[in-house]
N, C-alpha and C positions, 0 to 999 in steps of 0.2 A: 457272845452276840449282843448287841445293844439295840434298844428299842429306838425306833424313827418314827415320826410322824408320816402318814401316808395320806393321798388325797382322799381316798374313799374312807369315810369316817366309821363304816362297819368293820374295817380291817386295820390292823397293825403291821407296818413292815419290821421285820425283825433280823434283817441281814440276808446277804446273797445266799442261794442255795448252796454254793461252792464253800460257805463258811463251814458247812457241816460235812464231815468226812463221811465218805461211803461207808455203810456199815456202822456209823457213829450217831453220836447224839451232842447236842448242846443245850443248856439249860438258859431259860430265858425267864428273867423276874417279870412279874407283873403284878398290878394291883391285887389280883384275885390268889396270887400265889406262885409258886414256881411251875413252869411248863416244860417239859423235855420235848425237843423237837428233834426226830430221828430222821436219817436218810439210809434207804436199803440200798443194797449192793445193787438192785435194778434200778435205783435214781427215784423211786418213790417216796415221799415226804408225809411224815405222820406227826401228829403232836398227841400228847397225853399230859395229864397233871403229873407232876414228876414226884408220884409216891407210890409204890408198890400196895395193893391192897391189904397185904399180909401184915407187915410189921414197918410200912411206911418207907421201905428203902428208897434211895435215889435212883429211878430207873434211868436218868441221864448217865449214869455211871455204870449201867449194865451193858451186857456184851449183846450187840445186835446180830441176828442171824435170821435170813429169811424174811418174814415179816413179823418177827417176834423180839423180843428183848428179854434177856435172863436178868433178875434182879440180883446185884451184887451181895446183898446179905443173905437170904436163903435158896437162892436158885429157883424162884418161881419163873415161869415163863409166861410173859403177858404178850397177846396179841395185838400187834400195833394198831390194826384197823377197828377193835372193838372193845379194847381194855381189858377183855376178859382173861382170868388166869387158864392155861391150858394143860392138858394132861391131868395127873392124878389131882391137881388143884381147881379143876374147872368147877365153876358154880360157887366158888368161896369168897366172893367178893367181886369188886371191879375198879378198875382205874378209869376216872373220866376221862374222855377224849375231847380234844379241842380242835374245832374245825380250822383245817389250814389249807393253804393252797399257794401254788408256785405261778406267779406273773412276771414274765419278763426277767427271770433269774432271780427273783426276789421272794423271800418266804413271807407269807402274810399269815397272821394268826388272827381269828374272829374276836372281836371286842363283845363283851357282854352286853346285854341289852338291859338298859336301866328300868327298874322297876317303875311303874306308873300309879 
C-alpha cells in the first residue's frame, strides 16, 4: 500500500480496503514507523504499530484469525482492537493501536497531532 494525500488533514488515505486481503494485513510506512493494517474475515479493519510487544516481531506478517493476529516469531496472539496480548501472555505489554476508518472503500489512518 502506498500513502496518498487526503482532503481531511487529520487522516491519511493509505489505499483501498480491497488492497488488504481478508484475514490478512498490509504494512504501511509512516513518519512515526511502520503500521500494520488488518482486515478480518468479517470485513472489519484495524491498525496497530507493526511490532509485537514481546520481541518486536512484524505483526503484519502474522496470521489473522477472528479479531486477533498471531506474531510470526513466538506465537503471541494480539487482540486487534486493543493491542493487548491474550491468553497466557495477557498483561505482558501492549502494541499501540492506530486509529483507522474506512470511508468510501478507502482506508484512512489518523495522523499524529503535532506537539504545541
